[in-house]
N, CA and C atoms of all chains as a GROMACS GRO file, in nm:
protein
  594
    1MET      N    1  -1.242  -1.562   0.693
    1MET     CA    2  -1.176  -1.542   0.564
    1MET      C    3  -1.057  -1.448   0.578
    2SER      N    4  -0.953  -1.477   0.501
    2SER     CA    5  -0.835  -1.393   0.506
    2SER      C    6  -0.858  -1.267   0.423
    3LYS      N    7  -0.807  -1.158   0.475
    3LYS     CA    8  -0.808  -1.035   0.394
    3LYS      C    9  -0.718  -1.055   0.272
    4TYR      N   10  -0.739  -0.970   0.173
    4TYR     CA   11  -0.668  -0.982   0.046
    4TYR      C   12  -0.611  -0.846   0.009
    5ALA      N   13  -0.488  -0.843  -0.033
    5ALA     CA   14  -0.424  -0.714  -0.072
    5ALA      C   15  -0.364  -0.725  -0.209
    6MET      N   16  -0.347  -0.612  -0.274
    6MET     CA   17  -0.278  -0.603  -0.401
    6MET      C   18  -0.195  -0.475  -0.405
    7PHE      N   19  -0.077  -0.482  -0.467
    7PHE     CA   20  -0.006  -0.360  -0.505
    7PHE      C   21  -0.009  -0.360  -0.658
    8GLY      N   22  -0.089  -0.273  -0.712
    8GLY     CA   23  -0.101  -0.266  -0.859
    8GLY      C   24  -0.013  -0.153  -0.912
    9LYS      N   25   0.047  -0.179  -1.030
    9LYS     CA   26   0.128  -0.076  -1.094
    9LYS      C   27   0.072  -0.050  -1.233
   10LEU      N   28   0.019   0.069  -1.254
   10LEU     CA   29  -0.037   0.106  -1.383
   10LEU      C   30   0.059   0.205  -1.451
   11THR      N   31   0.103   0.169  -1.569
   11THR     CA   32   0.184   0.260  -1.648
   11THR      C   33   0.099   0.319  -1.757
   12SER      N   34   0.084   0.451  -1.755
   12SER     CA   35   0.005   0.518  -1.858
   12SER      C   36   0.085   0.532  -1.986
   13HIS      N   37   0.014   0.561  -2.094
   13HIS     CA   38   0.086   0.606  -2.214
   13HIS      C   39   0.154   0.739  -2.177
   14PRO      N   40   0.265   0.770  -2.244
   14PRO     CA   41   0.345   0.887  -2.204
   14PRO      C   42   0.262   1.011  -2.184
   15GLY      N   43   0.278   1.073  -2.067
   15GLY     CA   44   0.210   1.199  -2.040
   15GLY      C   45   0.061   1.186  -2.000
   16LYS      N   46   0.012   1.064  -1.986
   16LYS     CA   47  -0.131   1.047  -1.963
   16LYS      C   48  -0.166   1.010  -1.818
   17ARG      N   49  -0.064   1.008  -1.729
   17ARG     CA   50  -0.094   0.965  -1.592
   17ARG      C   51  -0.200   1.051  -1.524
   18GLU      N   52  -0.188   1.182  -1.541
   18GLU     CA   53  -0.281   1.273  -1.470
   18GLU      C   54  -0.425   1.249  -1.518
   19GLU      N   55  -0.437   1.232  -1.648
   19GLU     CA   56  -0.572   1.210  -1.705
   19GLU      C   57  -0.629   1.078  -1.653
   20LEU      N   58  -0.542   0.978  -1.646
   20LEU     CA   59  -0.585   0.845  -1.600
   20LEU      C   60  -0.628   0.852  -1.452
   21ALA      N   61  -0.548   0.917  -1.370
   21ALA     CA   62  -0.580   0.928  -1.226
   21ALA      C   63  -0.712   1.004  -1.208
   22LYS      N   64  -0.726   1.113  -1.281
   22LYS     CA   65  -0.846   1.196  -1.268
   22LYS      C   66  -0.971   1.114  -1.306
   23MET      N   67  -0.961   1.037  -1.414
   23MET     CA   68  -1.076   0.957  -1.458
   23MET      C   69  -1.111   0.853  -1.350
   24MET      N   70  -1.007   0.792  -1.288
   24MET     CA   71  -1.035   0.691  -1.185
   24MET      C   72  -1.093   0.754  -1.058
   25LEU      N   73  -1.045   0.872  -1.024
   25LEU     CA   74  -1.088   0.933  -0.896
   25LEU      C   75  -1.223   1.004  -0.910
   26GLU      N   76  -1.257   1.050  -1.029
   26GLU     CA   77  -1.384   1.124  -1.045
   26GLU      C   78  -1.506   1.032  -1.034
   27ALA      N   79  -1.490   0.910  -1.077
   27ALA     CA   80  -1.603   0.819  -1.068
   27ALA      C   81  -1.630   0.787  -0.923
   28ASP      N   82  -1.759   0.766  -0.889
   28ASP     CA   83  -1.790   0.723  -0.751
   28ASP      C   84  -1.761   0.573  -0.734
   29THR      N   85  -1.726   0.513  -0.846
   29THR     CA   86  -1.709   0.367  -0.847
   29THR      C   87  -1.615   0.317  -0.737
   30LEU      N   88  -1.500   0.383  -0.718
   30LEU     CA   89  -1.402   0.334  -0.622
   30LEU      C   90  -1.461   0.334  -0.480
   31ASN      N   91  -1.536   0.441  -0.447
   31ASN     CA   92  -1.591   0.447  -0.311
   31ASN      C   93  -1.705   0.348  -0.288
   32ASP      N   94  -1.766   0.304  -0.396
   32ASP     CA   95  -1.882   0.217  -0.383
   32ASP      C   96  -1.848   0.068  -0.382
   33MET      N   97  -1.721   0.032  -0.395
   33MET     CA   98  -1.687  -0.110  -0.409
   33MET      C   99  -1.708  -0.183  -0.276
   34GLU      N  100  -1.796  -0.280  -0.281
   34GLU     CA  101  -1.832  -0.354  -0.159
   34GLU      C  102  -1.716  -0.443  -0.113
   35GLY      N  103  -1.690  -0.443   0.018
   35GLY     CA  104  -1.584  -0.529   0.072
   35GLY      C  105  -1.446  -0.472   0.056
   36CYS      N  106  -1.437  -0.350   0.000
   36CYS     CA  107  -1.306  -0.285  -0.018
   36CYS      C  108  -1.278  -0.200   0.106
   37ILE      N  109  -1.168  -0.226   0.174
   37ILE     CA  110  -1.132  -0.149   0.293
   37ILE      C  111  -1.059  -0.021   0.250
   38TYR      N  112  -0.965  -0.036   0.162
   38TYR     CA  113  -0.909   0.084   0.099
   38TYR      C  114  -0.859   0.054  -0.041
   39TYR      N  115  -0.853   0.159  -0.123
   39TYR     CA  116  -0.806   0.150  -0.263
   39TYR      C  117  -0.750   0.289  -0.290
   40ILE      N  118  -0.618   0.303  -0.278
   40ILE     CA  119  -0.557   0.433  -0.279
   40ILE      C  120  -0.457   0.447  -0.394
   41LEU      N  121  -0.475   0.553  -0.469
   41LEU     CA  122  -0.387   0.581  -0.582
   41LEU      C  123  -0.269   0.667  -0.536
   42HIS      N  124  -0.152   0.636  -0.589
   42HIS     CA  125  -0.028   0.709  -0.561
   42HIS      C  126   0.043   0.736  -0.693
   43GLU      N  127   0.102   0.854  -0.704
   43GLU     CA  128   0.192   0.881  -0.814
   43GLU      C  129   0.334   0.834  -0.776
   44ALA      N  130   0.400   0.759  -0.865
   44ALA     CA  131   0.542   0.726  -0.842
   44ALA      C  132   0.619   0.854  -0.855
   45GLU      N  133   0.709   0.882  -0.759
   45GLU     CA  134   0.787   1.006  -0.766
   45GLU      C  135   0.893   0.996  -0.876
   46GLU      N  136   0.939   0.878  -0.904
   46GLU     CA  137   1.055   0.865  -0.992
   46GLU      C  138   1.021   0.816  -1.135
   47ASP      N  139   0.894   0.805  -1.165
   47ASP     CA  140   0.852   0.770  -1.299
   47ASP      C  141   0.724   0.846  -1.331
   48PRO      N  142   0.728   0.940  -1.425
   48PRO     CA  143   0.614   1.029  -1.448
   48PRO      C  144   0.489   0.962  -1.509
   49ASP      N  145   0.505   0.838  -1.551
   49ASP     CA  146   0.390   0.769  -1.611
   49ASP      C  147   0.334   0.657  -1.523
   50VAL      N  148   0.385   0.643  -1.401
   50VAL     CA  149   0.343   0.529  -1.318
   50VAL      C  150   0.252   0.573  -1.203
   51LEU      N  151   0.141   0.498  -1.189
   51LEU     CA  152   0.055   0.502  -1.072
   51LEU      C  153   0.068   0.370  -0.995
   52TRP      N  154   0.084   0.380  -0.865
   52TRP     CA  155   0.079   0.262  -0.780
   52TRP      C  156  -0.050   0.265  -0.701
   53ILE      N  157  -0.116   0.149  -0.695
   53ILE     CA  158  -0.242   0.140  -0.621
   53ILE      C  159  -0.226   0.038  -0.511
   54THR      N  160  -0.257   0.077  -0.386
   54THR     CA  161  -0.261  -0.022  -0.279
   54THR      C  162  -0.408  -0.053  -0.248
   55GLU      N  163  -0.438  -0.180  -0.241
   55GLU     CA  164  -0.574  -0.224  -0.218
   55GLU      C  165  -0.577  -0.319  -0.101
   56LEU      N  166  -0.680  -0.307  -0.015
   56LEU     CA  167  -0.705  -0.405   0.089
   56LEU      C  168  -0.855  -0.439   0.085
   57TRP      N  169  -0.884  -0.569   0.081
   57TRP     CA  170  -1.020  -0.618   0.064
   57TRP      C  171  -1.048  -0.717   0.181
   58GLU      N  172  -1.180  -0.730   0.209
   58GLU     CA  173  -1.221  -0.823   0.315
   58GLU      C  174  -1.182  -0.968   0.283
   59SER      N  175  -1.178  -1.002   0.154
   59SER     CA  176  -1.141  -1.137   0.115
   59SER      C  177  -1.106  -1.138  -0.034
   60GLN      N  178  -1.043  -1.243  -0.078
   60GLN     CA  179  -1.012  -1.257  -0.222
   60GLN      C  180  -1.143  -1.269  -0.302
   61GLU      N  181  -1.242  -1.330  -0.240
   61GLU     CA  182  -1.372  -1.352  -0.308
   61GLU      C  183  -1.441  -1.218  -0.337
   62VAL      N  184  -1.443  -1.126  -0.240
   62VAL     CA  185  -1.511  -0.998  -0.268
   62VAL      C  186  -1.435  -0.918  -0.371
   63HIS      N  187  -1.301  -0.932  -0.371
   63HIS     CA  188  -1.225  -0.866  -0.476
   63HIS      C  189  -1.260  -0.921  -0.614
   64ALA      N  190  -1.268  -1.054  -0.625
   64ALA     CA  191  -1.302  -1.116  -0.754
   64ALA      C  192  -1.441  -1.073  -0.795
   65ALA      N  193  -1.534  -1.063  -0.700
   65ALA     CA  194  -1.671  -1.023  -0.733
   65ALA      C  195  -1.672  -0.879  -0.784
   66SER      N  196  -1.585  -0.793  -0.729
   66SER     CA  197  -1.585  -0.654  -0.771
   66SER      C  198  -1.555  -0.639  -0.919
   67LEU      N  199  -1.471  -0.732  -0.967
   67LEU     CA  200  -1.431  -0.726  -1.111
   67LEU      C  201  -1.548  -0.760  -1.205
   68LYS      N  202  -1.655  -0.816  -1.146
   68LYS     CA  203  -1.773  -0.845  -1.229
   68LYS      C  204  -1.878  -0.737  -1.216
   69ASN      N  205  -1.854  -0.642  -1.126
   69ASN     CA  206  -1.948  -0.532  -1.107
   69ASN      C  207  -1.956  -0.445  -1.231
   70GLU      N  208  -2.078  -0.411  -1.267
   70GLU     CA  209  -2.099  -0.337  -1.394
   70GLU      C  210  -2.028  -0.201  -1.394
   71ASN      N  211  -2.032  -0.128  -1.280
   71ASN     CA  212  -1.968   0.002  -1.275
   71ASN      C  213  -1.816  -0.007  -1.282
   72VAL      N  214  -1.764  -0.111  -1.219
   72VAL     CA  215  -1.618  -0.132  -1.220
   72VAL      C  216  -1.575  -0.167  -1.363
   73ARG      N  217  -1.650  -0.252  -1.427
   73ARG     CA  218  -1.616  -0.292  -1.564
   73ARG      C  219  -1.624  -0.171  -1.659
   74GLU      N  220  -1.725  -0.089  -1.634
   74GLU     CA  221  -1.742   0.031  -1.720
   74GLU      C  222  -1.622   0.126  -1.701
   75LEU      N  223  -1.577   0.142  -1.572
   75LEU     CA  224  -1.464   0.230  -1.545
   75LEU      C  225  -1.336   0.175  -1.609
   76ILE      N  226  -1.314   0.045  -1.593
   76ILE     CA  227  -1.194  -0.016  -1.654
   76ILE      C  228  -1.195   0.007  -1.805
   77GLY      N  229  -1.311  -0.014  -1.866
   77GLY     CA  230  -1.323   0.004  -2.011
   77GLY      C  231  -1.295   0.148  -2.053
   78ARG      N  232  -1.338   0.241  -1.967
   78ARG     CA  233  -1.323   0.384  -2.002
   78ARG      C  234  -1.176   0.428  -1.990
   79CYS      N  235  -1.101   0.362  -1.899
   79CYS     CA  236  -0.962   0.401  -1.873
   79CYS      C  237  -0.864   0.331  -1.964
   80ARG      N  238  -0.907   0.223  -2.024
   80ARG     CA  239  -0.814   0.129  -2.089
   80ARG      C  240  -0.723   0.194  -2.191
   81HIS      N  241  -0.780   0.292  -2.268
   81HIS     CA  242  -0.700   0.351  -2.376
   81HIS      C  243  -0.585   0.437  -2.324
   82LEU      N  244  -0.586   0.467  -2.195
   82LEU     CA  245  -0.479   0.550  -2.135
   82LEU      C  246  -0.367   0.461  -2.076
   83ILE      N  247  -0.391   0.334  -2.064
   83ILE     CA  248  -0.299   0.242  -1.993
   83ILE      C  249  -0.210   0.167  -2.089
   84ALA      N  250  -0.075   0.179  -2.066
   84ALA     CA  251   0.021   0.109  -2.154
   84ALA      C  252   0.060  -0.026  -2.094
   85ASP      N  253   0.059  -0.036  -1.959
   85ASP     CA  254   0.106  -0.161  -1.900
   85ASP      C  255   0.046  -0.176  -1.761
   86VAL      N  256   0.023  -0.302  -1.721
   86VAL     CA  257  -0.031  -0.334  -1.589
   86VAL      C  258   0.064  -0.432  -1.525
   87GLY      N  259   0.106  -0.403  -1.403
   87GLY     CA  260   0.192  -0.497  -1.330
   87GLY      C  261   0.166  -0.487  -1.181
   88GLY      N  262   0.261  -0.523  -1.101
   88GLY     CA  263   0.244  -0.513  -0.956
   88GLY      C  264   0.329  -0.607  -0.881
   89VAL      N  265   0.302  -0.614  -0.752
   89VAL     CA  266   0.376  -0.703  -0.662
   89VAL      C  267   0.273  -0.792  -0.591
   90LYS      N  268   0.298  -0.922  -0.590
   90LYS     CA  269   0.204  -1.012  -0.521
   90LYS      C  270   0.237  -1.018  -0.374
   91VAL      N  271   0.136  -0.986  -0.293
   91VAL     CA  272   0.157  -0.978  -0.147
   91VAL      C  273   0.041  -1.042  -0.071
   92ARG      N  274   0.074  -1.084   0.053
   92ARG     CA  275  -0.027  -1.136   0.145
   92ARG      C  276  -0.027  -1.043   0.268
   93PRO      N  277  -0.136  -0.972   0.296
   93PRO     CA  278  -0.139  -0.883   0.412
   93PRO      C  279  -0.141  -0.965   0.540
   94ILE      N  280  -0.061  -0.925   0.640
   94ILE     CA  281  -0.054  -1.004   0.762
   94ILE      C  282  -0.091  -0.928   0.890
   95GLY      N  283  -0.098  -0.796   0.885
   95GLY     CA  284  -0.138  -0.726   1.006
   95GLY      C  285  -0.083  -0.586   1.009
   96GLY      N  286  -0.113  -0.517   1.120
   96GLY     CA  287  -0.065  -0.380   1.138
   96GLY      C  288  -0.178  -0.287   1.169
   97LYS      N  289  -0.148  -0.158   1.178
   97LYS     CA  290  -0.250  -0.058   1.204
   97LYS      C  291  -0.340  -0.039   1.085
   98GLY      N  292  -0.472  -0.046   1.109
   98GLY     CA  293  -0.566  -0.026   0.999
   98GLY      C  294  -0.598  -0.154   0.923
   99PHE      N  295  -0.547  -0.267   0.976
   99PHE     CA  296  -0.568  -0.395   0.910
   99PHE      C  297  -0.702  -0.453   0.950
  100MET      N  298  -0.251   2.040   0.504
  100MET     CA  299  -0.131   1.960   0.485
  100MET      C  300  -0.161   1.839   0.396
  101SER      N  301  -0.064   1.802   0.314
  101SER     CA  302  -0.083   1.687   0.232
  101SER      C  303  -0.054   1.557   0.310
  102LYS      N  304  -0.134   1.458   0.279
  102LYS     CA  305  -0.104   1.328   0.337
  102LYS      C  306   0.028   1.276   0.281
  103TYR      N  307   0.084   1.178   0.352
  103TYR     CA  308   0.216   1.125   0.317
  103TYR      C  309   0.210   0.973   0.317
  104ALA      N  310   0.264   0.914   0.210
  104ALA     CA  311   0.264   0.768   0.200
  104ALA      C  312   0.401   0.713   0.176
  105MET      N  313   0.422   0.588   0.214
  105MET     CA  314   0.546   0.517   0.183
  105MET      C  315   0.515   0.374   0.149
  106PHE      N  316   0.593   0.320   0.054
  106PHE     CA  317   0.596   0.174   0.033
  106PHE      C  318   0.735   0.130   0.078
  107GLY      N  319   0.742   0.068   0.190
  107GLY     CA  320   0.872   0.022   0.240
  107GLY      C  321   0.896  -0.124   0.207
  108LYS      N  322   1.020  -0.158   0.175
  108LYS     CA  323   1.054  -0.296   0.148
  108LYS      C  324   1.162  -0.340   0.245
  109LEU      N  325   1.132  -0.431   0.333
  109LEU     CA  326   1.230  -0.482   0.429
  109LEU      C  327   1.268  -0.623   0.387
  110THR      N  328   1.399  -0.642   0.367
  110THR     CA  329   1.448  -0.777   0.339
  110THR      C  330   1.514  -0.830   0.463
  111SER      N  331   1.464  -0.940   0.514
  111SER     CA  332   1.521  -0.999   0.634
  111SER      C  333   1.646  -1.082   0.599
  112HIS      N  334   1.726  -1.111   0.699
  112HIS     CA  335   1.830  -1.211   0.678
  112HIS      C  336   1.759  -1.344   0.643
  113PRO      N  337   1.824  -1.431   0.569
  113PRO     CA  338   1.759  -1.550   0.519
  113PRO      C  339   1.682  -1.626   0.627
  114GLY      N  340   1.554  -1.651   0.600
  114GLY     CA  341   1.472  -1.730   0.690
  114GLY      C  342   1.418  -1.653   0.811
  115LYS      N  343   1.444  -1.527   0.819
  115LYS     CA  344   1.408  -1.451   0.939
  115LYS      C  345   1.284  -1.364   0.920
  116ARG      N  346   1.217  -1.373   0.806
  116ARG     CA  347   1.102  -1.284   0.784
  116ARG      C  348   0.990  -1.302   0.888
  117GLU      N  349   0.960  -1.428   0.919
  117GLU     CA  350   0.849  -1.455   1.012
  117GLU      C  351   0.880  -1.394   1.150
  118GLU      N  352   1.005  -1.414   1.191
  118GLU     CA  353   1.044  -1.359   1.322
  118GLU      C  354   1.038  -1.208   1.325
  119LEU      N  355   1.081  -1.147   1.216
  119LEU     CA  356   1.077  -1.001   1.203
  119LEU      C  357   0.934  -0.949   1.206
  120ALA      N  358   0.847  -1.011   1.130
  120ALA     CA  359   0.706  -0.968   1.126
  120ALA      C  360   0.641  -0.982   1.260
  121LYS      N  361   0.667  -1.095   1.328
  121LYS     CA  362   0.610  -1.122   1.459
  121LYS      C  363   0.655  -1.013   1.559
  122MET      N  364   0.781  -0.982   1.555
  122MET     CA  365   0.835  -0.881   1.646
  122MET      C  366   0.770  -0.746   1.622
  123MET      N  367   0.749  -0.711   1.496
  123MET     CA  368   0.687  -0.581   1.465
  123MET      C  369   0.540  -0.578   1.504
  124LEU      N  370   0.470  -0.689   1.484
  124LEU     CA  371   0.325  -0.692   1.508
  124LEU      C  372   0.290  -0.709   1.657
  125GLU      N  373   0.380  -0.773   1.732
  125GLU     CA  374   0.348  -0.796   1.872
  125GLU      C  375   0.352  -0.669   1.954
  126ALA      N  376   0.439  -0.580   1.917
  126ALA     CA  377   0.448  -0.455   1.992
  126ALA      C  378   0.322  -0.373   1.971
  127ASP      N  379   0.277  -0.299   2.071
  127ASP     CA  380   0.163  -0.208   2.052
  127ASP      C  381   0.206  -0.084   1.977
  128THR      N  382   0.334  -0.074   1.956
  128THR     CA  383   0.392   0.050   1.898
  128THR      C  384   0.324   0.092   1.769
  129LEU      N  385   0.299  -0.003   1.678
  129LEU     CA  386   0.244   0.030   1.548
  129LEU      C  387   0.106   0.093   1.565
  130ASN      N  388   0.026   0.038   1.655
  130ASN     CA  389  -0.110   0.089   1.675
  130ASN      C  390  -0.113   0.225   1.741
  131ASP      N  391  -0.006   0.255   1.813
  131ASP     CA  392  -0.006   0.378   1.891
  131ASP      C  393   0.053   0.498   1.817
  132MET      N  394   0.100   0.481   1.694
  132MET     CA  395   0.168   0.590   1.626
  132MET      C  396   0.070   0.702   1.589
  133GLU      N  397   0.094   0.819   1.644
  133GLU     CA  398   0.004   0.933   1.624
  133GLU      C  399   0.011   0.982   1.478
  134GLY      N  400  -0.105   1.011   1.420
  134GLY     CA  401  -0.106   1.064   1.284
  134GLY      C  402  -0.093   0.958   1.179
  135CYS      N  403  -0.085   0.833   1.220
  135CYS     CA  404  -0.071   0.721   1.124
  135CYS      C  405  -0.210   0.672   1.090
  136ILE      N  406  -0.251   0.676   0.963
  136ILE     CA  407  -0.381   0.629   0.919
  136ILE      C  408  -0.379   0.479   0.902
  137TYR      N  409  -0.276   0.430   0.834
  137TYR     CA  410  -0.252   0.284   0.837
  137TYR      C  411  -0.105   0.254   0.815
  138TYR      N  412  -0.069   0.135   0.862
  138TYR     CA  413   0.069   0.083   0.854
  138TYR      C  414   0.051  -0.067   0.848
  139ILE      N  415   0.055  -0.121   0.728
  139ILE     CA  416   0.019  -0.261   0.712
  139ILE      C  417   0.134  -0.344   0.656
  140LEU      N  418   0.161  -0.453   0.722
  140LEU     CA  419   0.269  -0.545   0.678
  140LEU      C  420   0.212  -0.650   0.583
  141HIS      N  421   0.291  -0.677   0.481
  141HIS     CA  422   0.254  -0.781   0.382
  141HIS      C  423   0.378  -0.870   0.356
  142GLU      N  424   0.353  -0.998   0.337
  142GLU     CA  425   0.461  -1.088   0.294
  142GLU      C  426   0.462  -1.084   0.141
  143ALA      N  427   0.579  -1.067   0.081
  143ALA     CA  428   0.590  -1.084  -0.064
  143ALA      C  429   0.568  -1.232  -0.099
  144GLU      N  430   0.482  -1.258  -0.196
  144GLU     CA  431   0.458  -1.400  -0.229
  144GLU      C  432   0.578  -1.463  -0.298
  145GLU      N  433   0.653  -1.379  -0.370
  145GLU     CA  434   0.755  -1.436  -0.458
  145GLU      C  435   0.898  -1.422  -0.403
  146ASP      N  436   0.911  -1.375  -0.282
  146ASP     CA  437   1.045  -1.370  -0.217
  146ASP      C  438   1.026  -1.398  -0.068
  147PRO      N  439   1.079  -1.510  -0.022
  147PRO     CA  440   1.050  -1.555   0.116
  147PRO      C  441   1.112  -1.467   0.224
  148ASP      N  442   1.197  -1.375   0.188
  148ASP     CA  443   1.261  -1.290   0.291
  148ASP      C  444   1.214  -1.147   0.283
  149VAL      N  445   1.113  -1.116   0.200
  149VAL     CA  446   1.071  -0.976   0.184
  149VAL      C  447   0.938  -0.946   0.252
  150LEU      N  448   0.936  -0.836   0.327
  150LEU     CA  449   0.813  -0.776   0.378
  150LEU      C  450   0.792  -0.643   0.309
  151TRP      N  451   0.670  -0.619   0.261
  151TRP     CA  452   0.634  -0.486   0.208
  151TRP      C  453   0.543  -0.417   0.310
  152ILE      N  454   0.568  -0.292   0.331
  152ILE     CA  455   0.487  -0.215   0.425
  152ILE      C  456   0.424  -0.098   0.350
  153THR      N  457   0.293  -0.087   0.361
  153THR     CA  458   0.227   0.034   0.306
  153THR      C  459   0.188   0.122   0.423
  154GLU      N  460   0.223   0.246   0.415
  154GLU     CA  461   0.199   0.342   0.521
  154GLU      C  462   0.124   0.462   0.464
  155LEU      N  463   0.026   0.513   0.541
  155LEU     CA  464  -0.038   0.641   0.507
  155LEU      C  465  -0.042   0.724   0.635
  156TRP      N  466   0.005   0.846   0.626
  156TRP     CA  467   0.016   0.938   0.740
  156TRP      C  468  -0.058   1.067   0.710
  157GLU      N  469  -0.097   1.135   0.816
  157GLU     CA  470  -0.172   1.262   0.802
  157GLU      C  471  -0.084   1.368   0.732
  158SER      N  472   0.048   1.360   0.752
  158SER     CA  473   0.139   1.454   0.687
  158SER      C  474   0.282   1.399   0.696
  159GLN      N  475   0.371   1.456   0.616
  159GLN     CA  476   0.511   1.414   0.621
  159GLN      C  477   0.569   1.451   0.760
  160GLU      N  478   0.519   1.560   0.818
  160GLU     CA  479   0.570   1.605   0.948
  160GLU      C  480   0.539   1.503   1.059
  161VAL      N  481   0.418   1.453   1.064
  161VAL     CA  482   0.386   1.355   1.168
  161VAL      C  483   0.466   1.225   1.149
  162HIS      N  484   0.490   1.190   1.020
  162HIS     CA  485   0.573   1.073   0.997
  162HIS      C  486   0.714   1.094   1.050
  163ALA      N  487   0.771   1.212   1.020
  163ALA     CA  488   0.907   1.242   1.068
  163ALA      C  489   0.909   1.241   1.222
  164ALA      N  490   0.804   1.295   1.282
  164ALA     CA  491   0.800   1.300   1.428
  164ALA      C  492   0.795   1.158   1.488
  165SER      N  493   0.728   1.065   1.418
  165SER     CA  494   0.714   0.929   1.469
  165SER      C  495   0.849   0.863   1.483
  166LEU      N  496   0.941   0.901   1.394
  166LEU     CA  497   1.077   0.839   1.397
  166LEU      C  498   1.156   0.885   1.516
  167LYS      N  499   1.108   0.989   1.585
  167LYS     CA  500   1.176   1.035   1.705
  167LYS      C  501   1.110   0.980   1.832
  168ASN      N  502   0.994   0.915   1.814
  168ASN     CA  503   0.922   0.859   1.928
  168ASN      C  504   1.006   0.747   1.994
  169GLU      N  505   1.010   0.747   2.124
  169GLU     CA  506   1.094   0.652   2.197
  169GLU      C  507   1.056   0.506   2.169
  170ASN      N  508   0.925   0.478   2.166
  170ASN     CA  509   0.883   0.339   2.147
  170ASN      C  510   0.915   0.293   2.004
  171VAL      N  511   0.901   0.385   1.905
  171VAL     CA  512   0.935   0.347   1.769
  171VAL      C  513   1.082   0.321   1.756
  172ARG      N  514   1.163   0.407   1.818
  172ARG     CA  515   1.308   0.389   1.812
  172ARG      C  516   1.351   0.258   1.880
  173GLU      N  517   1.283   0.226   1.988
  173GLU     CA  518   1.313   0.101   2.061
  173GLU      C  519   1.279  -0.019   1.972
  174LEU      N  520   1.163  -0.011   1.905
  174LEU     CA  521   1.121  -0.124   1.819
  174LEU      C  522   1.218  -0.139   1.701
  175ILE      N  523   1.255  -0.028   1.638
  175ILE     CA  524   1.351  -0.034   1.525
  175ILE      C  525   1.482  -0.097   1.574
  176GLY      N  526   1.528  -0.056   1.690
  176GLY     CA  527   1.653  -0.110   1.746
  176GLY      C  528   1.643  -0.259   1.774
  177ARG      N  529   1.528  -0.304   1.820
  177ARG     CA  530   1.509  -0.444   1.854
  177ARG      C  531   1.504  -0.533   1.729
  178CYS      N  532   1.452  -0.477   1.618
  178CYS     CA  533   1.436  -0.554   1.495
  178CYS      C  534   1.560  -0.552   1.409
  179ARG      N  535   1.650  -0.456   1.430
  179ARG     CA  536   1.757  -0.429   1.337
  179ARG      C  537   1.842  -0.550   1.298
  180HIS      N  538   1.869  -0.637   1.397
  180HIS     CA  539   1.957  -0.752   1.368
  180HIS      C  540   1.895  -0.853   1.274
  181LEU      N  541   1.762  -0.842   1.253
  181LEU     CA  542   1.694  -0.936   1.160
  181LEU      C  543   1.688  -0.883   1.017
  182ILE      N  544   1.725  -0.756   0.997
  182ILE     CA  545   1.703  -0.690   0.868
  182ILE      C  546   1.834  -0.683   0.789
  183ALA      N  547   1.827  -0.735   0.664
  183ALA     CA  548   1.946  -0.732   0.577
  183ALA      C  549   1.949  -0.609   0.488
  184ASP      N  550   1.827  -0.560   0.449
  184ASP     CA  551   1.824  -0.450   0.355
  184ASP      C  552   1.691  -0.374   0.369
  185VAL      N  553   1.698  -0.244   0.343
  185VAL     CA  554   1.579  -0.157   0.348
  185VAL      C  555   1.566  -0.082   0.215
  186GLY      N  556   1.451  -0.090   0.154
  186GLY     CA  557   1.433  -0.018   0.026
  186GLY      C  558   1.288   0.028   0.019
  187GLY      N  559   1.241   0.049  -0.104
  187GLY     CA  560   1.102   0.087  -0.119
  187GLY      C  561   1.080   0.164  -0.248
  188VAL      N  562   0.957   0.215  -0.259
  188VAL     CA  563   0.919   0.294  -0.377
  188VAL      C  564   0.873   0.430  -0.324
  189LYS      N  565   0.920   0.538  -0.386
  189LYS     CA  566   0.878   0.670  -0.344
  189LYS      C  567   0.747   0.706  -0.415
  190VAL      N  568   0.647   0.736  -0.335
  190VAL     CA  569   0.513   0.766  -0.391
  190VAL      C  570   0.451   0.888  -0.323
  191ARG      N  571   0.357   0.949  -0.399
  191ARG     CA  572   0.273   1.058  -0.343
  191ARG      C  573   0.129   1.011  -0.348
  192PRO      N  574   0.060   0.997  -0.235
  192PRO     CA  575  -0.078   0.953  -0.238
  192PRO      C  576  -0.168   1.063  -0.294
  193ILE      N  577  -0.263   1.026  -0.380
  193ILE     CA  578  -0.344   1.131  -0.441
  193ILE      C  579  -0.495   1.116  -0.418
  194GLY      N  580  -0.540   0.999  -0.373
  194GLY     CA  581  -0.683   0.987  -0.346
  194GLY      C  582  -0.732   0.842  -0.357
  195GLY      N  583  -0.860   0.826  -0.339
  195GLY     CA  584  -0.919   0.692  -0.347
  195GLY      C  585  -0.997   0.658  -0.224
  196LYS      N  586  -1.048   0.538  -0.218
  196LYS     CA  587  -1.124   0.495  -0.102
  196LYS      C  588  -1.036   0.477   0.019
  197GLY      N  589  -1.074   0.532   0.133
  197GLY     CA  590  -0.994   0.518   0.254
  197GLY      C  591  -0.885   0.622   0.264
  198PHE      N  592  -0.882   0.718   0.173
  198PHE     CA  593  -0.776   0.821   0.171
  198PHE      C  594  -0.811   0.931   0.268
   0.00000   0.00000   0.00000
């Protein structure tokens, strides 16, 4: 199976980025996601409301399954009121260190 | 020391993305970079000439040092004629799985 990657862009409501990041990082949910190689949050330096997330998964299937996980759904639901927009870049991971 | 991340965007000359990626991945250079936690190449799905690179380093200092490494400089020099543009997104990594 091919590995699966995403670059997600979360735009918080104005001034809410820190609260959103804290809520996402405090939960054990991110560390417990099965088949997830990494899921790392970054603050955009040039936009105070943007978080970029890089994700690498063992396959597209395990990523899709994660979205049905009860803890992941609960976390998404809890964060939703802080999020103004969801976007990203569609990518296919092809190799490198840590792949 | 704080970890250091980059999202790099390499645009190849038209039709040269595959050759560029192959050249970068074939060298052992990427795997040998000291202080590099990951350095992963991705093809943009929606632009046939774009590679996105996600990098995570132990610190900004080790990343800066890598650019002085002889093998890294040799690889950059060898790839340069295939690259039309270099860009990216400035980010600060803050946490998550694999951080």
